[in-house]
C-alpha positions in Angstrom: 0.0 0.0 0.0 1.3 3.4 -1.0 1.5 5.9 1.9 4.0 8.5 0.6 4.1 10.3 -2.7 7.5 11.8 -3.6 7.8 14.5 -6.2 10.7 15.7 -8.3 10.4 19.5 -8.7 11.7 20.5 -12.2 9.2 19.8 -14.9 7.0 18.0 -12.4 5.8 20.6 -9.9 7.3 23.6 -11.7 8.7 24.1 -15.2 12.5 24.2 -15.7 12.3 26.7 -18.6 16.0 27.2 -19.2 15.5 27.5 -23.0 12.9 30.3 -22.8 15.0 32.0 -20.1 18.2 32.2 -22.2 16.3 33.2 -25.4 14.7 36.2 -23.7 18.1 37.9 -23.6 18.0 38.2 -27.4 21.5 36.7 -28.1 22.4 35.2 -31.5 21.8 31.5 -32.0 25.5 30.9 -31.7 25.7 32.6 -28.3 22.6 30.8 -27.2 24.1 27.4 -28.1 27.3 28.3 -26.3 25.4 29.4 -23.2 23.6 26.1 -23.1 26.8 24.1 -23.7 28.6 25.9 -20.9 25.7 25.6 -18.3 22.7 23.3 -18.4 24.1 21.1 -21.2 27.3 20.6 -19.2 28.1 18.1 -16.4 29.1 21.1 -14.3 25.4 21.9 -13.9 25.1 18.9 -11.6 27.7 20.5 -9.4 25.5 23.6 -9.4 22.8 21.4 -8.0 25.1 19.7 -5.5 25.7 22.9 -3.6 29.3 22.1 -2.6 30.6 25.2 -4.3 29.6 28.8 -3.7 27.6 30.7 -6.3 30.7 32.5 -7.4 32.7 29.3 -7.7 29.9 27.8 -9.9 29.8 30.9 -12.1 33.6 30.6 -12.5 33.2 27.0 -13.5 30.7 27.9 -16.2 33.1 30.7 -17.4 36.0 28.2 -17.6 33.7 26.1 -19.9 33.7 28.9 -22.4 35.7 32.0 -21.4 34.7 33.8 -24.6 31.1 34.3 -23.4 32.0 35.5 -19.8 29.9 38.7 -20.2 26.8 36.8 -21.4 27.2 34.2 -18.6 27.5 36.9 -16.0 24.5 38.7 -17.4 22.2 35.6 -17.7 23.2 34.1 -14.3 23.2 37.2 -12.2 19.6 36.6 -11.2 17.9 33.5 -12.7 14.3 34.4 -11.7 12.2 33.2 -14.6 14.2 30.0 -15.2 11.6 28.2 -13.1 7.9 28.6 -14.1 4.8 28.1 -12.0 2.6 25.1 -12.5 -0.8 26.1 -11.2 -1.8 22.5 -10.4 1.1 22.0 -7.9 -0.5 23.3 -4.7 -4.0 21.9 -5.3 -2.5 18.5 -6.2 -0.4 18.4 -3.1 -3.4 19.5 -0.9 -5.6 16.8 -2.5 -3.1 14.1 -1.8 -2.6 15.2 1.8 -6.4 15.5 2.4 -6.6 11.8 1.4 -4.0 10.9 4.0 -0.9 10.6 1.9 2.4 12.0 3.0 3.9 14.3 0.3 7.7 14.9 0.0 10.0 16.4 -2.6 13.3 14.9 -3.9 15.0 17.3 -6.3 18.3 18.3 -7.7 18.1 21.9 -6.9 20.7 24.7 -6.7 21.0 27.2 -3.9 20.8 30.1 -6.4 17.6 28.8 -7.9 16.1 28.4 -4.5 16.9 32.0 -3.6 16.1 33.6 -7.0 12.9 31.7 -7.8 11.2 31.7 -4.4 8.1 33.2 -5.9 7.5 29.9 -7.8 8.4 27.6 -4.9 5.4 28.5 -2.7 4.2 24.9 -3.0 7.1 23.9 -0.7 5.0 25.3 2.2 2.5 22.6 1.6 4.7 19.5 1.4 5.7 17.4 4.5 9.4 17.9 3.8 12.0 16.3 1.5 15.5 16.8 0.1 16.8 19.6 -2.1 20.2 18.5 -3.2 22.1 21.7 -2.4 21.3 21.3 1.3 22.8 17.8 1.6 25.5 18.0 -1.1 24.3 14.9 -2.9 22.4 14.6 -6.2 20.2 12.2 -8.1 20.8 9.6 -9.4 23.4 8.9 -6.7 21.9 6.2 -4.5 22.8 8.1 -1.3 20.2 10.7 -1.9 17.4 8.2 -2.0 18.7 6.3 1.1 19.0 9.6 2.9 15.3 10.4 2.2 14.2 7.0 3.4 16.2 7.3 6.6 15.4 10.9 7.4 11.6 10.4 7.1 11.6 6.8 8.4 10.0 5.6 5.2 9.4 2.0 4.0 10.5 2.0 0.3 7.7 -0.3 -0.7 5.2 2.2 0.6 6.6 5.1 -1.5 6.0 6.2 -5.1 8.5 8.5 -6.7 7.6 10.7 -9.7 10.5 12.2 -11.9 10.6 13.4 -15.5 14.1 11.9 -16.0 14.2 8.2 -16.4 17.7 7.6 -15.1 16.6 9.1 -11.7 14.0 6.4 -11.3 16.3 3.4 -11.4 18.0 3.9 -8.0 14.6 4.4 -6.4 13.4 1.2 -7.9 16.5 -0.6 -6.7 15.6 0.3 -3.2 12.1 -1.0 -3.6 10.1 2.2 -4.4 7.4 2.3 -7.0 8.1 4.9 -9.7 6.4 6.9 -12.4 8.2 8.5 -15.3 6.4 11.8 -15.3 5.2 13.3 -18.6 2.2 15.3 -17.6 -0.2 15.5 -14.6 -3.0 13.5 -16.3 -0.7 10.6 -17.1 0.7 10.6 -13.6 -2.7 10.7 -11.9 -3.8 7.7 -14.1 -0.6 5.7 -13.1 -1.1 6.7 -9.4 -4.6 5.4 -9.6 -3.4 2.1 -11.0 -1.2 1.8 -7.8 -4.3 2.5 -5.6 -3.5 6.2 -5.0 -6.9 7.7 -5.6 
């Protein structure tokens, strides 16, 4: 029996709209592609989420990836409000699950800077029962430690949990620990799959 619903944040409870965010600066296609390659399309973005480096150290890491666009990197990453977009269904969905008696947690790769700059979009965090944002614990998905930490911290039984994430590779470690999982594509599909697991 499922007692706990665990949500990823980006593209599940809020949109990770990095493409739209970078495009709004009006750079050429070449600069846009270089920005992506130096940041969200680079493995160093995961270190951004890990939170082991300061915001300035992370920015310098991105600049090292492409020193020729330092000006554009500094401009786009000075304040990233707008990179995360509100999903209006997030709070009602969380409330609905809680009213039915389910515990609701989050498990997300999330950077400190995104947490500070996008707080207006993160109001749904006031409604969940807790969870893990990677920057606070210096561990990221799909590293198995982050899933074990969530289970231990909230005294969860893996077989009573369902984890929803839009990135398939992040589901595998959860499954290995015994959690049920849903590869999130949209709310309607997720609700249907939850229903199939007895989560009404």
